C-alpha positions in Angstrom: 13.9 -169.5 -17.5 10.6 -170.4 -15.7 11.9 -172.9 -13.1 14.8 -175.0 -11.8 14.7 -178.5 -10.3 17.1 -180.4 -8.0 16.2 -183.8 -9.4 14.4 -185.6 -12.1 11.1 -185.9 -10.3 11.0 -182.2 -9.6 11.8 -181.5 -13.2 8.9 -183.7 -14.4 6.5 -182.2 -12.0 7.6 -178.6 -12.8 7.4 -179.3 -16.6 4.0 -180.8 -16.4 2.8 -177.8 -14.3 4.4 -175.0 -16.2 4.6 -176.6 -19.7 7.8 -174.9 -20.9 8.8 -175.2 -24.5 12.2 -176.7 -23.7 13.7 -178.5 -20.7 17.5 -178.5 -20.2 18.1 -181.9 -18.7 21.1 -183.2 -16.9 21.6 -187.0 -17.0 23.0 -187.6 -13.6 20.6 -186.4 -10.9 19.5 -187.9 -7.5 16.4 -190.0 -7.3 14.8 -190.1 -10.8 17.7 -189.6 -13.2 17.6 -187.6 -16.5 16.9 -190.6 -18.6 13.7 -191.6 -16.7 12.7 -188.0 -16.4 13.0 -187.6 -20.2 10.9 -190.8 -20.8 8.2 -189.4 -18.6 8.3 -185.9 -20.1 8.1 -187.1 -23.7 5.6 -189.9 -23.2 2.6 -189.5 -25.4 4.4 -187.0 -27.6 4.1 -184.1 -25.1 4.7 -180.6 -26.4 7.7 -180.0 -24.1 11.0 -180.9 -25.7 14.1 -182.1 -23.9 17.6 -180.9 -24.6 20.2 -183.2 -22.9 23.3 -181.7 -21.4 26.2 -184.1 -21.3 29.9 -184.7 -21.0 32.2 -186.9 -23.2 32.2 -189.6 -20.6 28.4 -190.2 -20.8 27.9 -191.1 -24.4 26.0 -194.3 -23.7 23.5 -192.4 -21.6 23.0 -189.8 -24.4 22.1 -192.6 -26.7 19.5 -193.9 -24.3 18.2 -190.4 -23.8 17.7 -189.9 -27.5 15.8 -193.2 -27.7 13.7 -192.0 -24.8 12.6 -189.0 -26.8 15.1 -186.2 -26.2 15.3 -183.7 -29.1 19.1 -183.5 -29.0 22.1 -183.0 -26.8 24.8 -180.5 -26.1 28.1 -180.5 -24.3 28.0 -178.9 -20.8 31.1 -176.8 -21.5 29.6 -175.3 -24.7 29.8 -171.5 -24.9 26.8 -169.5 -23.6 25.8 -168.4 -27.1 25.6 -172.1 -28.2 23.2 -172.8 -25.3 20.9 -170.0 -26.5 21.1 -171.2 -30.1 20.4 -174.8 -29.0 17.3 -173.8 -27.0 15.9 -171.8 -29.9 16.6 -174.7 -32.4 14.8 -177.3 -30.1 12.0 -174.9 -29.2 11.0 -174.4 -32.9 10.7 -178.2 -33.3 14.0 -179.0 -34.9 16.6 -181.5 -33.6 20.1 -180.6 -32.4 23.1 -182.9 -32.3 26.5 -181.7 -31.2 29.0 -182.8 -33.9 31.6 -183.6 -31.3 29.4 -186.2 -29.7 27.4 -187.6 -32.6 30.2 -189.9 -33.9 30.6 -191.4 -30.4 26.8 -192.0 -30.1 26.8 -193.9 -33.4 29.7 -196.0 -32.3 27.8 -196.8 -29.1 24.8 -197.8 -31.2 27.1 -200.1 -33.3 28.1 -202.1 -30.2 24.5 -202.9 -29.3 22.7 -206.0 -30.6 19.4 -205.0 -32.0 16.3 -207.1 -32.7 15.2 -205.7 -36.1 12.3 -207.8 -37.3 9.5 -205.6 -35.9 11.3 -202.4 -37.0 11.8 -203.7 -40.6 8.1 -204.5 -40.8 7.3 -200.9 -39.9 9.3 -199.8 -42.9 6.8 -201.6 -45.2 4.4 -198.7 -44.6 6.8 -196.2 -46.3 6.8 -195.5 -50.0 10.1 -195.9 -52.0 10.6 -192.1 -52.0 9.9 -191.9 -48.2 12.6 -194.6 -47.7 15.0 -192.5 -49.7 14.3 -189.5 -47.6 14.7 -191.4 -44.4 18.1 -192.8 -45.6 19.3 -189.3 -46.5 18.0 -187.9 -43.3 19.9 -190.5 -41.4 23.1 -189.4 -43.2 22.6 -186.0 -41.6 21.4 -184.1 -44.7 19.3 -181.0 -44.3 16.0 -180.5 -46.1 17.8 -178.3 -48.7 20.5 -181.0 -49.2 17.9 -183.8 -49.5 16.0 -181.6 -52.1 19.1 -181.2 -54.1 19.9 -184.9 -54.0 16.4 -185.9 -55.1 15.9 -182.9 -57.4 12.6 -181.8 -55.7 11.6 -178.7 -53.8 12.2 -178.1 -50.1 8.5 -178.1 -49.5 8.2 -181.6 -51.0 11.0 -182.9 -48.7 9.3 -181.3 -45.7 6.1 -183.2 -46.6 8.0 -186.5 -47.0 9.7 -186.0 -43.7 6.4 -185.3 -41.9 4.9 -188.4 -43.5 7.8 -190.6 -42.4 7.5 -189.3 -38.8 3.8 -189.9 -38.8 3.9 -193.4 -40.3 6.6 -194.6 -38.0 5.1 -192.8 -35.0 8.3 -190.9 -34.3 8.6 -187.6 -32.4 11.3 -185.9 -34.6 14.2 -186.3 -36.9 16.5 -187.5 -34.1 14.3 -190.5 -33.5 14.1 -191.0 -37.2 17.9 -191.3 -37.4 17.9 -193.8 -34.6 15.1 -195.8 -36.2 17.0 -195.9 -39.5 20.0 -197.4 -37.8 18.1 -199.8 -35.6 16.0 -201.1 -38.5 19.1 -201.7 -40.5 18.0 -199.3 -43.3 21.3 -197.4 -42.8 24.5 -199.1 -41.6 27.0 -197.5 -39.2 29.6 -195.7 -41.2 27.2 -194.1 -43.7 27.0 -190.8 -41.9 29.3 -188.3 -43.6 30.9 -186.0 -41.1 29.1 -184.6 -38.1 25.6 -183.4 -37.9 25.0 -180.0 -36.2 21.3 -179.0 -36.6 18.6 -180.4 -38.8 15.3 -178.7 -39.6 12.0 -180.6 -39.7 
């Protein structure tokens, strides 16, 4: 650990000054809250990644945090070893979603009216295969599982995922999943089970 902060503004200032790989961000903080702090930290695709700590009662805030650019979220009462694993996963550029909360986040998404026209137009930039990859990614499949589904190599899938993120100007797989739902490419109820970690 390189620093601690009492509120969101301190967290943003410390992160910009020290440039840590990962910031563990609480949502409820005095002054600038965790949501706004996450937006500021991830603006312009900054290198520092944000891992949100949450409780079951704050699902709607987690959804907004993911949209703001967080790389994942974890329950506050998770065991210490899960915290360490989560930090490592996010630090290497992967996304992490706690299965116990993922379903609730998707349900929260389903309740929100979304204006999809602009998002749908952005999908036009993707090839048919890239659309397939995005759909499978949104279902929570890993690279290996997507490769098996499409009968291609893991390396080919990784290339497709990278192209999808680049074309849609998305930070990581978490934002790709959100985009897939918000654009209507994938409908709520398609995800099979909970998603734990996914590799970029």
